[in-house]
BAFI-3210 file (N, C-alpha, C; in Angstrom, 3 decimals, decimal comma, padded with zeros to 6 digits):
// residues 68
n [1|2|3|4|5|6|7|8|9|10|11|12|13|14|15|16|17|18|19|20|21|22|23|24|25|26|27|28|29|30|31|32|33|34|35|36|37|38|39|40|41|42|43|44|45|46|47|48|49|50|51|52|53|54|55|56|57|58|59|60|61|62|63|64|65|66|67|68]
n.u [041,490|040,929|039,223|041,012|042,904|041,409|040,844|043,338|044,545|046,963|048,216|047,967|047,801|045,672|044,479|044,734|043,142|040,626|040,230|040,044|037,655|035,834|036,108|034,939|032,255|031,116|028,923|027,999|030,191|030,703|032,311|031,287|029,577|026,378|023,987|022,495|024,145|026,316|025,212|024,197|026,583|028,190|026,634|026,867|029,521|031,487|033,977|034,181|031,892|032,626|034,779|033,538|031,787|033,607|034,556|032,674|032,969|034,384|036,334|038,945|039,933|039,950|041,939|044,196|044,335|044,757|047,231|048,837]
n.v [-063,055|-060,392|-060,353|-061,288|-059,214|-056,996|-057,741|-057,958|-060,413|-062,498|-064,909|-067,233|-068,609|-067,396|-069,551|-071,585|-070,459|-070,400|-073,167|-073,942|-072,671|-074,013|-076,637|-076,314|-075,569|-076,748|-078,906|-081,149|-081,889|-081,336|-079,556|-077,127|-074,222|-073,725|-071,099|-071,631|-073,504|-071,839|-069,780|-071,298|-072,507|-070,309|-069,233|-071,247|-071,286|-069,579|-068,226|-067,910|-066,391|-064,055|-063,274|-062,811|-060,785|-058,772|-058,260|-056,658|-054,421|-051,485|-050,042|-050,972|-050,824|-048,075|-047,383|-048,545|-047,056|-044,492|-044,851|-045,274]
n.w [-005,743|-005,396|-003,137|-001,227|-001,294|-000,459|002,147|003,211|003,292|002,385|002,641|001,229|-002,095|-004,769|-006,037|-004,090|-002,109|-003,393|-003,757|-001,071|-000,315|-001,992|-000,981|001,482|000,956|-001,356|-001,464|-002,909|-004,286|-007,040|-008,260|-008,870|-007,731|-006,630|-006,201|-003,933|-002,550|-002,046|-000,402|001,792|002,631|003,381|005,429|007,348|008,087|010,169|009,872|007,106|006,655|007,996|006,408|003,912|004,676|005,386|002,867|001,744|003,177|002,704|004,016|004,419|001,820|001,429|003,279|002,103|-000,244|000,819|002,044|-000,073]
ca.u [042,577|040,350|038,761|042,201|043,521|040,546|040,936|044,732|044,907|047,754|049,031|047,817|047,550|044,256|044,017|044,583|041,993|039,442|040,077|039,587|036,240|035,075|036,108|034,028|030,837|030,620|028,451|027,843|031,516|030,663|033,233|030,539|028,775|025,089|023,710|022,041|025,324|027,113|024,527|024,194|027,954|028,646|025,875|027,289|030,942|031,690|035,159|033,835|030,934|033,392|035,566|032,628|031,304|034,695|034,703|031,749|033,389|035,430|037,250|040,312|040,311|040,281|043,233|045,233|044,418|045,355|048,637|049,545]
ca.v [-062,158|-059,130|-060,542|-061,367|-057,887|-056,135|-058,163|-058,016|-061,815|-062,954|-066,029|-068,346|-068,163|-067,290|-070,909|-072,279|-069,842|-070,890|-074,584|-074,011|-072,294|-075,112|-077,764|-076,018|-075,346|-077,506|-080,083|-082,322|-082,116|-081,345|-078,534|-075,907|-073,745|-073,107|-070,006|-072,248|-074,040|-070,709|-069,131|-072,226|-072,686|-069,096|-069,108|-072,270|-071,160|-068,239|-067,590|-067,519|-065,289|-062,864|-062,907|-062,235|-059,519|-057,797|-057,936|-055,580|-053,276|-050,866|-049,231|-051,428|-050,292|-046,664|-047,332|-048,856|-045,897|-043,393|-045,152|-045,438]
ca.w [-005,408|-004,928|-001,759|-000,391|-001,217|000,359|003,535|003,645|003,476|001,242|003,087|000,305|-003,461|-005,127|-006,328|-002,806|-001,458|-004,087|-003,418|000,313|-000,319|-002,593|-000,058|002,579|000,661|-002,505|-000,742|-003,768|-004,882|-008,497|-008,763|-009,149|-006,601|-006,909|-005,272|-002,692|-001,867|-001,573|000,721|002,925|003,090|004,070|006,674|008,301|008,398|010,736|009,284|005,741|006,769|008,348|005,232|002,921|005,230|005,243|001,448|001,442|003,986|001,892|004,816|004,147|000,513|001,638|003,960|001,101|-001,130|001,569|002,334|-001,343]
c.u [042,038|039,891|039,953|042,842|042,714|040,717|042,365|045,214|045,654|048,622|048,840|047,517|046,044|043,680|043,801|043,352|040,686|039,176|039,554|038,094|035,398|035,008|035,100|032,564|030,292|030,146|028,298|029,117|031,500|031,578|032,565|029,748|027,476|024,918|023,292|023,220|026,150|026,487|024,555|025,595|028,471|027,928|026,362|028,735|031,243|032,870|034,869|032,849|031,659|034,185|034,698|032,111|032,354|034,862|033,785|032,019|034,582|036,405|038,703|040,814|040,717|041,630|044,373|045,418|045,116|046,847|049,463|049,787]
c.v [-060,858|-059,244|-060,586|-059,993|-056,949|-056,456|-058,237|-059,434|-062,305|-064,150|-067,277|-067,796|-068,084|-068,674|-071,706|-071,768|-070,363|-072,350|-074,762|-073,684|-073,443|-076,314|-077,557|-076,041|-076,047|-078,868|-081,317|-082,630|-082,198|-080,280|-077,239|-075,520|-073,169|-071,961|-070,566|-072,809|-072,906|-070,084|-070,030|-072,397|-071,501|-068,943|-070,077|-072,114|-069,735|-067,508|-067,093|-066,363|-063,985|-062,360|-062,233|-060,878|-058,428|-057,367|-056,797|-054,329|-052,642|-050,008|-049,656|-050,906|-048,830|-046,505|-047,580|-047,659|-044,736|-043,608|-045,387|-046,874]
c.w [-004,839|-003,478|-000,818|-000,228|-000,333|001,834|004,052|003,875|002,249|001,613|002,239|-001,084|-003,715|-005,411|-005,042|-002,064|-002,066|-003,759|-001,996|000,408|-000,864|-001,658|001,060|002,170|-000,579|-002,006|-001,624|-004,561|-006,405|-009,113|-009,148|-007,913|-007,109|-005,919|-003,919|-001,889|-001,262|-000,335|001,957|003,503|003,872|005,405|007,742|008,757|008,869|010,105|007,875|005,744|007,086|007,146|004,180|003,400|005,086|003,796|001,037|002,262|003,283|002,690|004,597|002,806|000,655|002,328|002,980|000,180|-000,426|001,823|001,077|-001,614]
res [q|a|i|q|a|i|n|g|s|t|n|m|s|a|e|e|f|t|n|m|i|f|q|k|i|d|v|n|n|d|g|e|l|t|l|e|e|f|i|n|g|v|e|k|d|e|d|l|m|e|l|i|t|k|s|f|d|l|s|n|v|l|k|v|i|q|n|g]
***
């Protein structure tokens, strides 16, 4: 939910968002992400890389705070 709020992305529930991430990068389908799976998955998926990168960019958070 925090990543979605920071990025202004609320078109799916937190559960749907999490499931989408797992489908993309849980390569052995065990329902868990190792650090290696996470890093490799993010590096291979441009949209996910952009989303994660934006999560570390706090300018959107400042805009939300400024706008109340």
